[in-house]
N, CA, C and O of each residue as an XYZ file, in Angstrom:
556
protein
N     105.038    -59.005    244.049
C     105.533    -59.421    245.359
C     105.470    -58.214    246.299
O     105.826    -57.102    245.911
N     105.026    -58.433    247.506
C     104.922    -57.340    248.466
C     106.302    -56.977    249.014
O     107.225    -57.792    249.025
N     106.409    -55.737    249.464
C     107.675    -55.294    250.055
C     108.001    -56.074    251.324
O     109.169    -56.348    251.602
N     106.978    -56.433    252.096
C     107.240    -57.217    253.313
C     107.865    -58.563    252.942
O     108.841    -58.989    253.559
N     107.306    -59.222    251.946
C     107.843    -60.510    251.518
C     109.274    -60.357    250.999
O     110.135    -61.191    251.279
N     109.519    -59.288    250.245
C     110.863    -59.030    249.730
C     111.852    -58.828    250.882
O     112.947    -59.392    250.869
N     111.465    -58.023    251.876
C     112.333    -57.803    253.046
C     112.632    -59.118    253.751
O     113.778    -59.395    254.102
N     111.606    -59.920    253.955
C     111.785    -61.214    254.641
C     112.715    -62.136    253.849
O     113.536    -62.836    254.440
N     112.596    -62.144    252.531
C     113.468    -62.985    251.711
C     114.921    -62.519    251.794
O     115.834    -63.343    251.856
N     115.137    -61.214    251.795
C     116.503    -60.694    251.929
C     117.080    -61.037    253.302
O     118.258    -61.378    253.409
N     116.264    -60.951    254.345
C     116.731    -61.292    255.695
C     117.051    -62.780    255.781
O     118.050    -63.164    256.387
N     116.224    -63.606    255.188
C     116.501    -65.042    255.147
C     117.828    -65.316    254.437
O     118.618    -66.146    254.885
N     118.062    -64.620    253.339
C     119.335    -64.763    252.618
C     120.509    -64.332    253.491
O     121.547    -64.992    253.520
N     120.337    -63.228    254.193
C     121.395    -62.736    255.076
C     121.728    -63.763    256.154
O     122.898    -64.053    256.404
N     120.701    -64.308    256.786
C     120.915    -65.249    257.886
C     121.578    -66.544    257.419
O     122.234    -67.223    258.209
N     121.413    -66.883    256.158
C     122.007    -68.107    255.644
C     123.292    -67.911    254.861
O     123.903    -68.883    254.418
N     123.706    -66.671    254.689
C     124.875    -66.378    253.855
C     126.174    -66.684    254.592
O     126.316    -66.365    255.772
N     127.097    -67.290    253.906
C     128.379    -67.670    254.517
C     129.371    -66.518    254.584
O     130.209    -66.481    255.484
N     129.291    -65.567    253.638
C     130.287    -64.487    253.617
C     129.691    -63.105    253.862
O     130.370    -62.249    254.429
N     128.471    -62.863    253.463
C     127.849    -61.551    253.668
C     127.244    -61.493    255.069
O     126.612    -62.445    255.528
N     127.447    -60.367    255.734
C     126.951    -60.221    257.101
C     126.153    -58.944    257.306
O     125.767    -58.617    258.429
N     125.905    -58.216    256.204
C     125.197    -56.947    256.290
C     124.149    -56.869    255.191
O     124.390    -57.250    254.045
N     122.977    -56.363    255.571
C     121.890    -56.114    254.625
C     121.480    -54.658    254.765
O     121.213    -54.185    255.870
N     121.431    -53.951    253.650
C     120.915    -52.585    253.633
C     119.548    -52.610    252.963
O     119.417    -53.027    251.812
N     118.543    -52.165    253.687
C     117.182    -52.060    253.163
C     116.834    -50.585    253.053
O     116.670    -49.896    254.060
N     116.725    -50.119    251.850
C     116.386    -48.729    251.594
C     114.949    -48.713    251.082
O     114.702    -48.832    249.882
N     114.010    -48.564    252.007
C     112.582    -48.691    251.712
C     111.921    -47.317    251.816
O     111.799    -46.766    252.910
N     111.502    -46.771    250.693
C     110.921    -45.430    250.665
C     109.436    -45.405    251.023
O     108.928    -44.388    251.495
N     108.752    -46.503    250.805
C     107.303    -46.559    251.052
C     107.011    -46.281    252.526
O     107.419    -47.062    253.386
N     106.308    -45.175    252.840
C     106.078    -44.808    254.237
C     105.281    -45.827    255.043
O     105.446    -45.909    256.260
N     104.424    -46.603    254.391
C     103.596    -47.548    255.129
C     104.332    -48.839    255.491
O     103.823    -49.639    256.275
N     105.519    -49.049    254.929
C     106.273    -50.274    255.202
C     107.275    -50.008    256.328
O     108.151    -49.153    256.206
N     107.131    -50.741    257.403
C     108.021    -50.614    258.566
C     109.081    -51.707    258.470
O     108.991    -52.734    259.143
N     110.093    -51.474    257.622
C     111.113    -52.496    257.358
C     111.872    -52.889    258.620
O     112.302    -54.036    258.747
N     112.045    -51.949    259.564
C     112.734    -52.295    260.801
C     111.924    -53.299    261.617
O     112.487    -54.239    262.178
N     110.607    -53.106    261.685
C     109.753    -54.067    262.398
C     109.745    -55.419    261.691
O     109.768    -56.465    262.340
N     109.713    -55.394    260.365
C     109.750    -56.634    259.582
C     111.056    -57.373    259.858
O     111.058    -58.587    260.061
N     112.163    -56.637    259.864
C     113.479    -57.244    260.118
C     113.537    -57.848    261.515
O     113.996    -58.978    261.679
N     113.082    -57.118    262.513
C     113.100    -57.626    263.887
C     112.287    -58.916    263.987
O     112.734    -59.889    264.595
N     111.092    -58.922    263.389
C     110.227    -60.106    263.452
C     110.849    -61.284    262.709
O     110.855    -62.404    263.219
N     111.370    -61.041    261.516
C     111.940    -62.133    260.712
C     113.163    -62.743    261.388
O     113.334    -63.962    261.372
N     114.003    -61.920    261.972
C     115.196    -62.433    262.665
C     114.779    -63.232    263.900
O     115.317    -64.309    264.156
N     113.829    -62.706    264.658
C     113.340    -63.400    265.849
C     112.727    -64.749    265.477
O     113.000    -65.762    266.121
N     111.897    -64.754    264.432
C     111.233    -65.985    263.992
C     112.234    -67.034    263.516
O     112.001    -68.233    263.669
N     113.348    -66.582    262.937
C     114.368    -67.528    262.460
C     115.029    -68.255    263.627
O     115.534    -69.365    263.463
N     115.027    -67.633    264.803
C     115.510    -68.286    266.013
C     117.016    -68.359    266.183
O     117.495    -68.947    267.153
N     117.766    -67.784    265.277
C     119.226    -67.852    265.370
C     119.781    -66.755    266.287
O     120.776    -66.966    266.981
N     119.144    -65.604    266.286
C     119.586    -64.447    267.070
C     118.376    -63.785    267.721
O     117.256    -63.882    267.218
N     118.612    -63.117    268.835
C     117.630    -62.204    269.408
C     118.091    -60.807    268.981
O     119.097    -60.311    269.488
N     117.370    -60.169    268.056
C     117.861    -58.896    267.521
C     117.712    -57.724    268.483
O     116.841    -57.701    269.353
N     118.595    -56.756    268.289
C     118.556    -55.487    269.008
C     118.268    -54.399    267.983
O     118.834    -54.404    266.890
N     117.385    -53.462    268.338
C     117.035    -52.370    267.435
C     117.578    -51.060    267.989
O     117.392    -50.741    269.163
N     118.253    -50.304    267.123
C     118.806    -49.005    267.503
C     118.393    -47.997    266.437
O     118.494    -48.274    265.242
N     117.926    -46.825    266.872
C     117.504    -45.777    265.944
C     118.522    -44.639    265.930
O     118.779    -44.017    266.961
N     119.089    -44.374    264.779
C     119.994    -43.258    264.510
C     121.120    -43.099    265.525
O     121.215    -42.064    266.185
N     121.966    -44.104    265.657
C     123.112    -43.946    266.558
C     124.127    -42.957    265.971
O     124.181    -42.764    264.757
N     124.916    -42.343    266.828
C     126.031    -41.530    266.342
C     127.129    -42.493    265.887
O     127.155    -43.655    266.292
N     128.025    -42.001    265.052
C     129.043    -42.857    264.433
C     129.884    -43.608    265.465
O     130.173    -44.790    265.280
N     130.274    -42.943    266.535
C     131.110    -43.586    267.561
C     130.380    -44.780    268.182
O     130.963    -45.854    268.334
N     129.112    -44.594    268.537
C     128.324    -45.682    269.124
C     128.063    -46.796    268.104
O     128.110    -47.979    268.443
N     127.791    -46.412    266.862
C     127.558    -47.377    265.793
C     128.793    -48.259    265.620
O     128.677    -49.480    265.525
N     129.966    -47.643    265.580
C     131.220    -48.396    265.446
C     131.431    -49.351    266.609
O     131.853    -50.490    266.410
N     131.141    -48.894    267.825
C     131.300    -49.754    269.003
C     130.355    -50.949    268.945
O     130.738    -52.060    269.313
N     129.125    -50.729    268.486
C     128.164    -51.833    268.358
C     128.659    -52.861    267.346
O     128.516    -54.066    267.556
N     129.237    -52.384    266.256
C     129.710    -53.290    265.214
C     130.952    -54.065    265.650
O     131.161    -55.197    265.215
N     131.764    -53.470    266.495
C     132.932    -54.177    267.025
C     132.519    -55.336    267.924
O     133.260    -56.307    268.084
N     131.318    -55.224    268.515
C     130.826    -56.216    269.468
C     129.626    -56.997    268.907
O     128.740    -57.387    269.667
N     129.589    -57.229    267.588
C     128.418    -57.831    266.959
C     128.453    -59.358    266.937
O     127.447    -59.985    266.606
N     129.561    -59.955    267.273
C     129.671    -61.411    267.227
C     128.563    -62.070    268.043
O     128.363    -61.747    269.214
N     127.845    -62.998    267.406
C     126.758    -63.714    268.073
C     125.480    -62.911    268.212
O     124.559    -63.326    268.917
N     125.412    -61.760    267.543
C     124.260    -60.869    267.694
C     123.674    -60.493    266.340
O     124.321    -60.641    265.304
N     122.444    -60.006    266.367
C     121.790    -59.404    265.208
C     121.433    -57.978    265.602
O     120.820    -57.744    266.644
N     121.817    -57.045    264.770
C     121.589    -55.631    265.043
C     120.786    -55.035    263.895
O     121.178    -55.148    262.733
N     119.663    -54.400    264.217
C     118.854    -53.686    263.237
C     119.002    -52.200    263.573
O     118.625    -51.758    264.659
N     119.552    -51.443    262.636
C     119.808    -50.020    262.850
C     119.004    -49.228    261.829
O     119.106    -49.472    260.627
N     118.207    -48.283    262.307
C     117.391    -47.490    261.396
C     117.850    -46.040    261.360
O     118.296    -45.469    262.356
N     117.721    -45.483    260.191
C     118.000    -44.069    259.950
C     116.841    -43.535    259.109
O     116.400    -44.192    258.166
N     116.353    -42.354    259.449
C     115.331    -41.745    258.603
C     115.945    -41.419    257.239
O     115.332    -41.662    256.200
N     117.157    -40.869    257.254
C     117.872    -40.538    256.025
C     119.359    -40.716    256.294
O     119.995    -39.859    256.909
N     119.900    -41.815    255.836
C     121.315    -42.120    256.102
C     122.250    -41.085    255.482
O     123.381    -40.930    255.942
N     121.801    -40.374    254.449
C     122.628    -39.314    253.854
C     123.000    -38.240    254.876
O     124.021    -37.569    254.727
N     122.188    -38.078    255.897
C     122.458    -37.060    256.924
C     123.453    -37.547    257.966
O     123.735    -36.839    258.933
N     123.991    -38.762    257.776
C     124.927    -39.352    258.730
C     126.180    -39.864    257.989
O     126.439    -41.068    257.985
N     126.948    -38.974    257.371
C     128.097    -39.421    256.576
C     129.142    -40.195    257.392
O     129.801    -41.084    256.854
N     129.299    -39.876    258.658
C     130.262    -40.621    259.478
C     129.769    -42.048    259.730
O     130.575    -42.972    259.841
N     128.452    -42.228    259.821
C     127.894    -43.587    259.957
C     128.080    -44.363    258.658
O     128.315    -45.571    258.690
N     127.979    -43.690    257.522
C     128.255    -44.344    256.240
C     129.703    -44.806    256.207
O     129.990    -45.900    255.721
N     130.624    -43.985    256.720
C     132.037    -44.382    256.792
C     132.204    -45.636    257.652
O     132.917    -46.563    257.269
N     131.549    -45.663    258.811
C     131.617    -46.816    259.713
C     131.049    -48.052    259.014
O     131.635    -49.132    259.080
N     129.917    -47.889    258.350
C     129.281    -48.995    257.634
C     130.180    -49.506    256.509
O     130.329    -50.715    256.336
N     130.772    -48.601    255.751
C     131.649    -48.988    254.638
C     132.850    -49.786    255.126
O     133.273    -50.740    254.474
N     133.395    -49.399    256.262
C     134.527    -50.144    256.826
C     134.069    -51.517    257.323
O     134.773    -52.511    257.142
N     132.909    -51.572    257.938
C     132.391    -52.830    258.503
C     132.131    -53.876    257.426
O     132.489    -55.041    257.601
N     131.518    -53.482    256.322
C     131.118    -54.469    255.314
C     132.313    -55.100    254.602
O     132.174    -56.166    254.002
N     133.461    -54.473    254.657
C     134.666    -55.020    254.010
C     135.371    -56.064    254.873
O     136.242    -56.788    254.390
N     134.999    -56.140    256.140
C     135.647    -57.080    257.058
C     135.133    -58.492    256.830
O     134.042    -58.686    256.295
N     135.933    -59.489    257.244
C     135.431    -60.870    257.186
C     134.211    -61.011    258.097
O     133.967    -60.170    258.962
N     133.463    -62.068    257.893
C     132.230    -62.290    258.656
C     132.525    -62.254    260.159
O     133.347    -63.030    260.644
N     131.857    -61.354    260.903
C     132.136    -61.197    262.338
C     131.361    -62.148    263.243
O     131.499    -62.078    264.465
N     130.551    -63.035    262.671
C     129.780    -63.953    263.500
C     128.450    -63.397    263.958
O     127.754    -64.029    264.753
N     128.086    -62.224    263.470
C     126.799    -61.602    263.751
C     126.307    -60.940    262.478
O     127.032    -60.877    261.485
N     125.071    -60.443    262.506
C     124.514    -59.818    261.311
C     124.000    -58.414    261.608
O     123.582    -58.096    262.722
N     124.048    -57.596    260.573
C     123.612    -56.202    260.649
C     122.585    -55.948    259.556
O     122.804    -56.289    258.393
N     121.455    -55.341    259.940
C     120.471    -54.866    258.979
C     120.368    -53.355    259.166
O     120.043    -52.878    260.253
N     120.644    -52.613    258.104
C     120.538    -51.154    258.119
C     119.304    -50.783    257.316
O     119.170    -51.168    256.154
N     118.397    -50.028    257.944
C     117.156    -49.616    257.289
C     117.139    -48.096    257.206
O     117.368    -47.402    258.197
N     116.864    -47.591    256.003
C     116.709    -46.148    255.827
C     115.566    -45.891    254.856
O     115.416    -46.599    253.860
N     114.768    -44.885    255.148
C     113.637    -44.545    254.269
C     114.081    -43.625    253.136
O     113.675    -43.816    251.990
N     114.891    -42.651    253.439
C     115.243    -41.620    252.454
C     116.756    -41.541    252.318
O     117.387    -40.594    252.788
N     117.319    -42.532    251.678
C     118.771    -42.553    251.488
C     119.045    -42.697    250.004
O     118.663    -43.695    249.393
N     119.701    -41.713    249.422
C     120.114    -41.824    248.032
C     121.464    -42.518    248.044
O     122.507    -41.865    248.081
N     121.443    -43.824    248.012
C     122.662    -44.612    248.171
C     123.576    -44.578    246.954
O     124.587    -45.279    246.920
N     123.236    -43.783    245.967
C     124.086    -43.619    244.779
C     124.848    -42.299    244.800
O     125.477    -41.943    243.804
N     124.807    -41.569    245.905
C     125.434    -40.247    245.967
C     126.944    -40.266    245.772
O     127.492    -39.436    245.046
N     127.605    -41.200    246.410
C     129.071    -41.193    246.409
C     129.615    -42.551    245.994
O     128.900    -43.553    246.005
N     130.883    -42.568    245.630
C     131.538    -43.818    245.274
C     131.519    -44.789    246.459
O     131.325    -45.991    246.276
N     131.720    -44.269    247.663
C     131.703    -45.115    248.859
C     130.350    -45.802    249.019
O     130.286    -46.987    249.344
N     129.272    -45.059    248.790
C     127.941    -45.649    248.902
C     127.707    -46.697    247.806
O     127.126    -47.750    248.067
N     128.151    -46.413    246.603
C     128.002    -47.392    245.517
C     128.840    -48.630    245.794
O     128.449    -49.734    245.416
N     129.973    -48.469    246.441
C     130.858    -49.580    246.786
C     130.202    -50.528    247.800
O     130.475    -51.729    247.793
N     129.347    -49.996    248.661
C     128.660    -50.821    249.658
C     127.943    -51.998    249.007
O     127.901    -53.092    249.571
N     127.390    -51.781    247.842
C     126.620    -52.821    247.149
C     127.466    -54.042    246.813
O     126.939    -55.144    246.661
N     128.763    -53.849    246.699
C     129.656    -54.959    246.362
C     129.943    -55.849    247.571
O     130.341    -57.003    247.413
N     129.746    -55.323    248.755
C     130.157    -56.016    249.975
C     129.008    -56.452    250.881
O     129.241    -57.121    251.888
N     127.780    -56.088    250.541
C     126.657    -56.479    251.394
C     125.450    -56.804    250.529
O     125.424    -56.503    249.335
N     124.462    -57.415    251.143
C     123.187    -57.593    250.465
C     122.488    -56.239    250.476
O     122.583    -55.495    251.452
N     121.797    -55.924    249.409
C     121.270    -54.566    249.268
C     119.943    -54.601    248.532
O     119.829    -55.220    247.474
N     118.939    -53.936    249.093
C     117.675    -53.763    248.395
C     117.268    -52.310    248.506
O     117.202    -51.750    249.601
N     116.994    -51.701    247.352
C     116.575    -50.300    247.329
C     115.245    -50.188    246.604
O     115.109    -50.608    245.455
N     114.266    -49.615    247.292
C     112.950    -49.378    246.718
C     112.713    -47.882    246.743
O     112.804    -47.246    247.793
N     112.414    -47.332    245.601
C     112.115    -45.910    245.506
C     110.648    -45.735    245.156
O     110.061    -46.563    244.459
N     110.069    -44.661    245.640
C     108.704    -44.355    245.253
C     108.687    -43.925    243.792
O     109.627    -43.298    243.304
N     107.627    -44.263    243.120
C     107.493    -43.864    241.717
C     107.441    -42.350    241.608
O     106.851    -41.674    242.451
N     108.064    -41.826    240.562
C     108.037    -40.393    240.307
C     106.661    -40.056    239.740
O     106.210    -40.694    238.788
N     105.987    -39.053    240.321
C     104.676    -38.716    239.803
C     104.790    -38.204    238.360
O     105.797    -37.594    238.000
N     103.768    -38.447    237.541
C     103.828    -37.969    236.163
C     103.826    -36.445    236.120
O     103.258    -35.777    236.984
N     104.479    -35.918    235.088
C     104.523    -34.460    234.922
C     103.146    -33.953    234.549
O     102.426    -34.575    233.768
N     102.792    -32.810    235.118
C     101.512    -32.171    234.795
C     101.640    -31.463    233.462
O     102.649    -30.812    233.190
N     100.628    -31.590    232.638
C     100.649    -30.927    231.318
C     100.069    -29.556    231.406
O     100.002    -28.848    230.402
């Protein structure tokens, strides 16, 4: 299955989910533009007109999430590990009841297993993590 198809299936699940309102797509493959895929899939579904934001600061990210009702927000980070305050905002958001809007977080280089808080995110949102294969050791 292609990564694009996988992303689209996760977005479809998000849009139809009764309790989950956040999808984290951790796509390491440089040729896959998961944010563009998310924007297109949400637009094609016709339920929301998505907004795309690249690397917001935590304060702005929190404000966007407070006002997400009736909206779809696609937020991209090159490496979410470099934004610990945004991880805090995200962790608080995913624990809330469904806000009436959806959030897709896309990061290329995020080790989402670094902390307990990051591992906890998986319990409260839809989550897909794709890592590049480790090259074989040279003999």
